Structures are given as C-alpha cells and as structure tokens.
N, C-alpha and C positions, 0 to 999 in steps of 0.2 A: 504494500500500500504506500503510495507516494506521501512524502512528508508535507503536512499542511503548511502553507506559507501565506503571509499577509503582506500587503503593500503599505508602507508607512511613509510619513513625512516628519521631519524634525524642524520645527520653527524656532529660531533662536539658536541655530546650530553652532555658532562660534563663541558663545559665552563659556564660562568655566563649566557649568552644568551641561550645556549643550554638547560640548566636546567630549565629556565623559559618556554622555548618552550615545553619541555617534560611535565612539570607540567600542563600547559594549555591544551595541546593536549590529555593528559590522561583523561580529563573530557569532551572532545569534542564528541558530539553524533554521528558524521559522520566519525569518525576516528578509524582505526585499526593500531596501531603501530607495524610494523613487525620487524623493526631493529633499534637499537640504536648503533651508531658507534663512536669510539674514537681511538686515537693513542695509548693510554696507558690503563692500568687496564682492559685488556680484560678478560671477564668472570665474572666481578663483577656486582652486582645489582645496578641499578640506585639510590636506596635508600642509598647506601654507600656515595653518593655525596650530596644528598638532601632528608632529611627525610620528607619534605613537600609532596613528591610524594607517595601516598598511594596505587595506583593501581599496581597489579602484571604485570610487563612488561618484555620484553626480556632482557637478560643480555647484557652487552656491548660486541660488536663483531667487527671483522675486516671487512673492505670493501671487502676484497677478499672472504668473506663468503656469500656475498649478492647475492640473486637470483633477478636480476633487472627486469626480465620479470614479476615478481609477484607484481610489485609496480606501483602506479599511480602518486605519488608525492614524491620528495625528498627535505627536508630542509637542506641547507648547512650553517653551522655556523663555519667557519674556518677563519684563518688569510688570508689577501689579497693574492691572487695568487692560493690558494688551490682549489677554486670552478672551475676555468677555466680548470684545468687538468681533474677533475672528469667529468664535463659536456661534454667536448670534447670527452672523451673516451666512455661515456655511450649513449649520444643522438644519435649517428650514428647507434646504434644497438637496441635501445629500445624506447618505446612510452612514457616513464615517462616524467613528467614535473618537473621543479626545481624552488624553491624559494631560492635565494641566499641572505644571510644577510651580506656578505662582500661587498667591493666596486668593485668586479670583473666585474660586468655588469651594473654598474650605469652610466658609461660614454659611449657615443655613438662613440667617436673618440679614437681609440687605441693609437694614438700619444699623446693625452691629458692624457690618463691613464699612459703612460710611463713617461710623464713630472712630474706628481704629485705623482706617487707611485714608480717610479724608477725601474720598472720591465717591460719587454716586455709582451704584452698580448699573451697568448698561445691559444686563441680561437677566433681570430678576425672574422672568418667567421660566428660565432654564435651570434655575437652582434646584427645582424639584426633580430634575433628571440627573442630578449630580450626586456623587457619593464620596465622602471623605474616607480615605482608605489607607490605614497601616495594615498591610497584608496579613500579618499574624493575628490581627484583631477582627478583620472583616471576612477574610477567606472568600468563599464562593458567592457571598451575598452581593458582590459588586457586578455580577454578570448581566443583570437586567438594566444597568445604568448606561447612559450615553456619554457621560462626562465623569471621569475619575479625578478627584482632587487629591493630588499627592501632598502628604503632610510636610510641614516644616521640619528642619533638621533638629532643632531644640526639642519640639514636642515629641519627636520620635524617640529620642533618648530618655525622655521623661515618662512617656506612657508605657513603653515596653516593660519596664520593671514595676511601675506603680499600678497599672490597671488590674493585674492579678490580685494585688493586695487590697485594692478598693473593692473589687468584686467580693472578696472574702471577708470584708468588714473587720480587718485586724488593726487598723490604724486610728490614731487620734487625728481626725481630718482638720483640726484647727491648728495643728503644729507640723507643717510640712515646709521645710526649707530647701530650696533648690539652687545650686550654684553650677553654672555651665560655662565651659570655655571652648571657643571655636577658633579654628584656623581662619586667616583673613579671607580666604576664598569664599567664605560664607557671605561676605558682603558684596560679592560680584566683582567684575573687572574694574569698575570705577570706584573701588573702595576708598581710594585716596581723596576722591571728591566728596564722598559721603561722610567721611570722618576727617575733621580738621585738626585732630590731635597731632602733636609732634611725634615723628618717628613711628607712625602707626604700624609699619611693617617690621619694626624692631623692638616694640614694647608691648607690655600687657595693658589693656585698656578696658575698664568697665564702661558699659553704655546701656541705654534703655532702662534706666534704674526703676522708674516709676510706671512706665507704660511701654513695655516692649510688645510689638505687634503680635508675636506668637502667643502672648498670654490669652488672646481672644479665642484661639482654637483650643488651647489647654482648658480654659474655662468651659467652653462648649462641650468638649468630650467628657470631661469629668462630670458635668451636670447630667449628661445622658445616662451615666451609670448610677449616680446617687440621687438624682432629682432635686439636688440642692447645691448651693454654692459651696465650694471648698476654699478654705483660707490657706493660701500658700504664699511664700516669698520666693521670687524668681530673680536671680542676679546673673545676667549674661556678661561675658567678657570676650574680647578678641585677644588672641595670643599670637606671638610672632612665629607662626609656622603656617605653611600654605594650606594644608588640609588636616582634618581630624577634629574630633569633638569628644570632650569628656564632661559628663554631668555627675555631680555629687549631690546626693539627696539625704538629708537628715530627717529621721522619722521617730516619733514616739509611738510605741506599740500599746495595744490594749493588754490588760492583764492576761496571764497564762500564755503569752506569746514571747518568743525569744528569737534570736538571729537564726538558729538552726531550723526552727519551724517556718520562718519566713522564707528561708532558702528553699525548703521543700515545696512550699506553695508556688514559688516562681518556677522551679524546675518542673513541677507537674504541669503547670499551665503551658509551658513552652516545650514540652518534651517532643512534640511532633513538628516543631518549627525549625526548619533546617538552618536558618540563618541566625538563630539565637544561641549563643554559647554562655551557659550559666556556669561560672567558675566555682571552685571549692570555697568553703567558708574562709573569710579573712584573706582572700587573695588580692594582692596589690595589682591593679591593672592600669593601663594607659592606652594611648591610641596606636602604639607601635605595631600591634598584631592585627589591627583592623584596617590600616591604611590600604587603599586601593582594593578593598573587598566590600562585599555587601553584608558582612557580619556585624552583629551587635554583641559585645561582651558585657555581661552583667556580673557584678560581684557584691555579695552581701557580707558586711563586716560588723563585728561586735563593737559596741561603744564601751567606754569606761563606766557609763552610767546605766543602771538597771532600766529596762523597758525602752532603751534607745538603741537605734542601729544607724549605720551609714550604708547606703547603696551607691555603687559606682556603675555608670553605664557609658560605654564608649562605642563610637562609630566613626566612619569616614563621612564627613558631612556632605561630600559631593556624590557619594555612592549610596550607602544605606540611607543617608539623609536627603537624597535627591534622585540622581539618575538610576542607580541600582534599584531603589525602591519602586520607581516608576516602571521599570522593566518587570519587576516582580509582580506589580499590579497588572501589567499587560499579560503576563503569563497566565494569571488567574482569569482574566477577562476573556481570553481566547482558548482556554483549556489546554495550554501548553504545560509542559513540566515546569513547576514553580521555580526551579533553579536554572532553567535554560538560559544560556548566555551569561550566567553570573558566576559560574565555577570554572 
C-alpha cells in the first residue's frame, strides 16, 4: 500500500521557527512541500537562510502565487495578527486545514485576545473551528478541527508537568510559583528591536513581569480543568543562549502527598507519551539533552520544607515549543505516526 502523502505550504518560512519547520518537514515521509512563502527575498532558495536544509525545495514565493486548491495543510509562522487574515480569506473557498504557530487562535474569547494582544480579532467566526493543542493533552480530539492553535513555548513547559497534578487535585492552587528562562530565539529574528536592554544577547534579562502574553493561555487552560481561576506567579527571562527553555515550578502539596507520589502521578499520566521523559527523583536537568529535539524532560525534586516540591521542565523552544510540536499536531490530525519526522 503506497505511503499517504499530503501537500503543504509553510508561510513565514524564513523566520527562526519557520526554518526549523522546513528542516523537519523536508525529512518527513508523508510530506510534499509545495510552497515556501515569505514577505521578502522572493525567488531565493531556502538554503540561503539555513544550510542545514539539504533537500531541493521550492524557492521562496509570494502568497499571491499559491494554488490553494492543491494543498491539504498550511503552517503559518507569522507575527500575531497575520494568520487571522490568511485563514479568513482562504477557508471560505478551500478545504485546506491550518496549523497556526502564533497566538491568533489560542484564545477562545476574542475580547480576551484584544485585552492581551491589543488588536481586534479579524476572524472571530472561525474561532469555533479552532483547537488549542498540546498533543499529549489533546490527542485524537483535534481531528475534527480546521485550525490547530499551536501553544506557546512557556505554556508548554508549564502545562506538561502541572496538568496531571491539577487533574489529580494534589496541589494548593493558591501557591504556584513559576520561573522560566528562554533562549533569545524565542523573541524572533528582530529580538534586538523588541528589547532595548543593553547586551540582550549576552545577558540575562527579566521581562513581562506583570503581564506576559502567555499568561492568557495559561489562565484559559487551567480554568478549563478547574472551572476557577488559579493564582500563580509567572516570571519569564531571556538568557544568553540561542535556543532552549527551562521552567522551574515551586509547589505546595496537599496533605498525604510527597515528591515520590507526585513523580508517580506524572509518570503514569505520560507513560504513553513518546516525547515526555520523566526523570528519576531529584535529578538535576537543563536544556542540554533536549536541544534540537522534540522532547520535554521533567524532573520532580524534594524541597527542604515539608509539603513543598520543585519541578523542572525543559524543552527546545523552537522545536517542542514551536515547530516540532506543530508537526506532532499535524501527525495526529492526519493519522500519521505521532513521531514521524521528529526522531
């Protein structure tokens, strides 16, 4: 039986995330890349931007040159607001599905989107056709949706260890402290324009202290589980490395729970999830083992204080935090092997 293949387009192919997408998709057994689109450098080869990509692929083209009826799936890796306009225009005339790597379809309430992102949602009627999807938490439920909202990198590192514990009602939900550190690639190619701090590519910098945009999706997803607001503190930082993300979560446990029991809950929850590696108790982890992979490592550690623990969660922000997770979502959407193109 011939291998099922789908035709895809990558929009925003020359950004940090877009290039990782193209690199991974170029080796995927079920994918035919029909178009690579960007706003600039039309006609150039993708290898001009990333020499890691060896396969001969279409040159960079304009969206106006795309034959949408020839496509099964579109990956959109554009600044917030860009995907809404494209999806609104295309979905009414074509059967293509989209995986959006921006925040455009992560929030189910357009008023919440306006509050956090400062722009009006241009495709409100399409939100009901979209699904926010961390693959380990959604699985096959995404298949009926036309638009898959790929999660943010910070929320990915936070939800993968915390959701199992919230489900099992083992935490004091009023005492959650989250500290995350990301490589500078998380801010995109124009990071030096977004951050005016001195030596941003050589220094550690806290930012988004009171209102980081990713809080909105964390709030939304936690509320879906608990039906109430969860009090947590979230402190994001940029660190002087290109890629990688490490999140540290301080938790107070309910009585009768300790670090060993928490470890078992997380291991049991993720036992069938290929890309989650739950380490032994009190294992010191960092980003070194997950760089350029779609894996998330989780470590549960004891605290010096009774009923308190610390959880560490590490990913590559450009892969499991973006491009790899998008491909994992695609694999679920089209009934491919979940790990296809990612191992």
